[in-house]
C-alpha positions as CSV (number, residue, x, y, z in Angstrom):
1,X,24.3,0.1,17.6
2,X,23.1,0.7,14.0
3,X,19.3,1.4,13.8
4,X,17.0,2.2,10.9
5,X,16.6,5.8,12.2
6,X,20.3,6.5,12.2
7,X,20.6,6.9,8.4
8,X,17.7,9.3,8.4
9,X,19.3,11.5,11.1
10,X,22.6,11.5,9.2
11,X,20.8,12.4,5.9
12,X,18.9,15.3,7.5
13,X,22.0,16.6,9.4
14,X,24.3,16.4,6.4
15,X,21.6,18.1,4.3
16,X,21.3,21.0,6.7
17,X,25.1,21.4,6.7
18,X,25.2,21.4,3.0
19,X,22.5,24.1,2.8
20,X,24.5,26.2,5.2
21,X,27.4,26.1,2.8
22,X,25.2,28.2,0.5
23,X,25.7,31.0,3.0
24,X,29.4,31.2,2.2
25,X,28.6,34.2,0.0
26,X,27.8,36.2,3.2
27,X,31.6,36.9,3.5
28,X,31.0,39.6,0.9
29,X,28.9,41.5,3.4
30,X,32.1,42.4,5.2
31,X,34.0,43.8,2.2
32,X,33.6,47.1,0.4
33,X,31.6,47.4,-2.8
34,X,34.7,48.4,-4.7
35,X,36.6,45.3,-3.6
36,X,33.5,43.2,-4.4
37,X,33.4,44.5,-8.0
38,X,37.0,43.6,-8.5
39,X,36.2,40.0,-7.3
40,X,33.0,39.4,-9.3
41,X,34.5,38.4,-12.6
42,X,37.2,36.2,-11.1
43,X,34.5,34.5,-9.1
44,X,32.5,34.0,-12.3
45,X,35.6,32.4,-13.9
46,X,36.0,30.2,-10.8
47,X,32.4,29.2,-11.1
48,X,32.8,28.3,-14.8
49,X,35.7,26.1,-14.1
50,X,34.0,24.4,-11.2
51,X,30.9,23.7,-13.3
52,X,32.9,22.2,-16.1
53,X,35.1,20.3,-13.7
54,X,32.1,18.9,-11.9
55,X,30.5,17.8,-15.1
56,X,33.5,16.1,-16.7
57,X,35.3,14.8,-13.6
58,X,32.4,13.8,-11.3
59,X,29.0,13.6,-12.9
60,X,29.6,12.0,-16.2
61,X,32.2,9.4,-14.8
62,X,29.7,8.6,-12.0
63,X,26.9,8.0,-14.4
64,X,29.0,5.8,-16.7
65,X,30.2,3.8,-13.6
66,X,26.6,3.2,-12.5
67,X,24.9,2.7,-15.8
68,X,27.6,1.5,-18.2
69,X,29.1,3.1,-21.3
70,X,25.9,2.9,-23.2
71,X,25.2,5.7,-25.6
72,X,22.2,6.7,-23.4
73,X,24.6,8.4,-20.9
74,X,26.0,10.7,-23.6
75,X,22.5,11.2,-25.0
76,X,21.3,12.5,-21.6
77,X,24.3,14.9,-21.5
78,X,23.2,16.4,-24.9
79,X,19.5,16.5,-23.8
80,X,20.6,18.4,-20.7
81,X,22.7,20.8,-22.7
82,X,19.8,21.3,-25.2
83,X,17.2,21.8,-22.5
84,X,19.2,24.7,-20.9
85,X,19.5,26.2,-24.4
86,X,15.8,26.1,-24.6
87,X,15.4,27.6,-21.1
88,X,17.7,30.4,-21.9
89,X,15.9,31.2,-25.2
90,X,12.6,31.3,-23.2
91,X,14.2,33.6,-20.6
92,X,15.6,35.8,-23.2
93,X,12.2,36.1,-24.9
94,X,10.5,36.7,-21.5
95,X,12.8,39.6,-20.7
96,X,13.6,41.0,-24.1
97,X,10.6,40.5,-26.4
98,X,9.6,44.1,-26.0
99,X,11.9,46.9,-27.1
100,X,11.3,49.0,-24.0
101,X,12.1,46.2,-21.7
102,X,15.7,46.1,-20.3
103,X,17.2,42.7,-21.2
104,X,18.2,41.0,-18.0
105,X,20.9,38.3,-17.9
106,X,19.3,34.9,-17.8
107,X,22.3,33.0,-16.5
108,X,21.3,34.0,-12.9
109,X,18.2,31.9,-13.3
110,X,20.0,29.2,-15.1
111,X,22.6,29.0,-12.3
112,X,19.8,28.5,-9.7
113,X,18.0,25.9,-11.8
114,X,21.2,24.0,-12.4
115,X,22.2,24.2,-8.8
116,X,18.8,23.0,-7.8
117,X,19.1,19.9,-10.0
118,X,22.7,19.3,-9.0
119,X,21.9,19.6,-5.3
120,X,18.9,17.3,-5.6
121,X,21.1,14.7,-7.3
122,X,23.8,15.2,-4.7
123,X,21.2,14.6,-1.9
124,X,20.2,11.4,-3.6
125,X,23.8,10.2,-3.9
126,X,24.8,11.1,-0.4
127,X,21.6,9.6,1.1
128,X,22.2,6.4,-0.8
129,X,25.6,6.0,0.7
130,X,24.3,6.7,4.2
131,X,21.8,3.9,3.7
132,X,24.6,1.5,3.0
133,X,27.2,2.6,5.6
134,X,27.5,5.6,7.8
135,X,31.2,5.9,7.3
136,X,30.8,5.7,3.6
137,X,28.2,8.4,3.8
138,X,30.4,10.7,5.8
139,X,33.2,10.4,3.3
140,X,30.9,11.0,0.4
141,X,29.4,14.0,2.1
142,X,32.9,15.5,2.6
143,X,33.7,15.1,-1.0
144,X,30.4,16.8,-2.0
145,X,31.0,19.6,0.5
146,X,34.5,20.2,-0.8
147,X,33.0,20.3,-4.3
148,X,30.3,22.9,-3.3
149,X,32.5,25.5,-1.5
150,X,34.2,27.0,-4.6
151,X,31.0,26.6,-6.6
152,X,28.8,28.4,-4.1
153,X,31.3,31.3,-3.9
154,X,31.4,31.6,-7.7
155,X,27.6,31.2,-8.1
156,X,27.1,34.0,-5.6
157,X,29.4,36.2,-7.6
158,X,27.4,35.3,-10.8
159,X,24.1,36.3,-9.2
160,X,25.5,39.7,-7.9
161,X,27.2,40.3,-11.3
162,X,23.8,39.7,-12.9
163,X,22.3,42.6,-11.0
164,X,21.0,40.9,-7.9
165,X,21.3,42.4,-4.4
166,X,23.5,40.5,-1.9
167,X,20.6,39.5,0.3
168,X,18.5,38.3,-2.6
169,X,21.4,36.3,-4.0
170,X,22.1,34.7,-0.6
171,X,18.4,33.8,-0.1
172,X,17.9,32.2,-3.5
173,X,21.2,30.4,-3.2
174,X,19.9,28.9,0.1
175,X,16.6,28.0,-1.4
176,X,18.4,26.3,-4.3
177,X,20.6,24.4,-1.8
178,X,17.5,23.1,0.0
179,X,16.8,20.6,-2.8
180,X,19.7,18.6,-1.4
181,X,17.5,17.8,1.6
182,X,14.6,17.0,-0.8
183,X,16.7,14.5,-2.7
184,X,17.9,12.9,0.5
185,X,14.5,12.5,2.0
186,X,13.0,11.2,-1.2
187,X,15.8,8.5,-1.4
188,X,15.1,7.5,2.2
189,X,11.4,7.2,1.6
190,X,11.4,5.5,-1.8
191,X,14.7,3.6,-1.6
192,X,17.5,4.0,-4.0
193,X,16.9,3.2,-7.7
194,X,19.3,3.0,-10.6
195,X,17.1,5.1,-12.9
196,X,18.1,8.2,-10.9
197,X,21.6,8.1,-12.3
198,X,20.3,9.2,-15.6
199,X,19.6,12.5,-14.0
200,X,23.3,13.0,-13.4
201,X,24.4,13.2,-17.2
202,X,21.3,15.4,-17.7
203,X,22.6,17.8,-15.0
204,X,26.1,17.6,-16.4
205,X,24.7,18.8,-19.7
206,X,23.2,21.8,-17.8
207,X,26.5,22.6,-16.2
208,X,28.5,22.4,-19.4
209,X,26.0,24.7,-21.1
210,X,26.1,27.3,-18.3
211,X,29.8,27.2,-17.9
212,X,30.7,27.3,-21.5
213,X,27.9,29.3,-23.1
214,X,27.1,31.9,-20.4
215,X,29.9,32.3,-17.9
216,X,33.1,32.0,-20.1
217,X,31.8,34.8,-22.5
218,X,31.4,37.0,-19.5
219,X,35.0,36.9,-18.5
220,X,36.2,37.1,-22.2
221,X,35.0,40.7,-22.7
222,X,38.0,42.5,-21.2
223,X,40.9,43.7,-23.3
224,X,43.2,44.2,-20.4
225,X,45.8,41.4,-20.6
226,X,46.4,41.2,-16.8
227,X,42.7,40.8,-16.1
228,X,42.3,38.2,-18.8
229,X,45.2,36.2,-17.3
230,X,43.6,36.5,-13.9
231,X,40.3,35.2,-15.1
232,X,42.1,32.4,-16.9
233,X,43.9,31.4,-13.7
234,X,40.7,31.4,-11.7
235,X,39.0,29.3,-14.4
236,X,41.9,26.8,-14.2
237,X,41.7,26.8,-10.4
238,X,38.1,25.9,-10.5
239,X,38.8,23.0,-12.8
240,X,41.9,21.9,-10.8
241,X,40.0,21.8,-7.5
242,X,37.4,19.5,-9.0
243,X,40.0,17.3,-10.6
244,X,41.9,17.1,-7.4
245,X,38.8,16.0,-5.5
246,X,38.2,13.3,-8.1
247,X,41.7,11.9,-7.7
248,X,41.6,12.3,-3.9
249,X,38.2,10.5,-3.4
250,X,38.3,7.9,-6.1
251,X,38.2,4.3,-5.1
């Protein structure tokens, strides 16, 4: 029997499981530092492909479907892109405005902010489908989970590559993933509203900026041809996974 409490239980349960996916980076605890260093840049390339694939194949089309093809959708993409440019400039200034200060890589913070926004929106979307139909909610969650796995592995690699310890990267990845639950609970309490879909192109702009401006340059610094091809393949794999999910789960 379908009751009003069932969607809430499904929303909470699916959100907890989504947060646990952020712990997928823990697999690196069981491999050597030398092996991890070899995996870092391929993971960064995978993350870049996943971010761009998610923006172009999932977030922007979803926003257009829900709000129409009005120019406002594309305007919010540009605003999201510009916002992260501003955030990066502020982070650069914060870490690099003094000559004696070592300049830290701000993409680690950008990844966490972008993931937090993305997971918040994902929580809203999944919760909304659970409020309509449990079976629809389950299929939507599976699509979102499949989307998250390659991205979380890649993001963990980005954080470690940016100088973070494994434990710190894992903890902050988990905290960033917790916004999925926040979005789900907010949807349940306030009911679903169409305005929220304008956050999707905004987040898409964030992802495009991070992937294209921060991550791709990181994997383009090597002169070794075989490494460059490996990074390119990983990038294409990230894009292909997200494109495959779009084709598989589209109506």
